[in-house]
N, C-alpha and C positions, 0 to 999 in steps of 0.2 A: 667756834666761837660763841663762848658762854656768853647769854644775853640776859637782863635785869626782867622785871617782870614786867616793867611798864613798855618797856622793847617786845618781849614773848606778846606783850596785846597788841600792839601794834600790827605786828606780823600777822595775828591771829585773827584781827578784824580787818586788815586785807584779803584773808583767806575768804572769811565770809561775805565779804561786799563781792566778791570773784565769782560764788557760790551760783546764785539765781540763774546770771547769763550765762555762766558756765554750762548749766543743767540744761535751758533753757534750749544750748545751740549745740548740742551735742548730735553727734552724727549716728555714732552705736553708742548705746550706756556703756559698754564693755570699755570703752575709752575711759571710764570717768572714774574709776577704784587703783588704777596701778596711776595713775597721774594725782588723784587725792592722797591717797598714802605715800606716796615720795615728797611731797610736800607736806605732811603732816608730821610724817617722821624728819624733814630737815628740821621742821620747829623744836619738834623735842631735842633732835641732838642738841639745839642752843640751850635747853633747860638746863640752870640747874637741879641739880636731883631734889629739892625744895620745891621747885615750881611744877616739877612733873605731874603731879596730881593736878592741879590747874589746869595746864594745858590739854591732859587729856580729859578732864571735862569740859575745858571749851570747844572740844573738836565734837566732843558726842554730846551736846548740845548744840552745836551747828548741823551735825547730823538730822537731830532730831528735829528739828525748826525747818528742815528743807524736806523731812519725809516724804510729803505729796509727790515732789519731784522727782526723789530717790525710789519710788519703787519702782522704774521702770530699770535701773539701773542693780535692782536688786539680787536680781537670778543671774545676770549676767559679772558678776561677783568669783574671779576664779575661786573655785574649790567649797562657795558658797561661804566663806570666809566671814565674821564680822570684824567691823572697823577696827583698828589698832590692834588685832589681839595676832 
């Protein structure tokens, strides 16, 4: 399903609203990245080519805004990969 910019922003807003409770309730930091990546790639899959950069920028901004909570997940990321790469 290809979504318009407003729909993408709603999906991204829902994901952003989930991050703080999600990150504070993780049983193990390694759980975060596969789940986040799956959700992020699902949203990216809904984006038209012209909106992909917008979605990627919103996802990166979201991660940056939660960087303190993400510190404990950083080393648990498989292969030490950066998000969205």
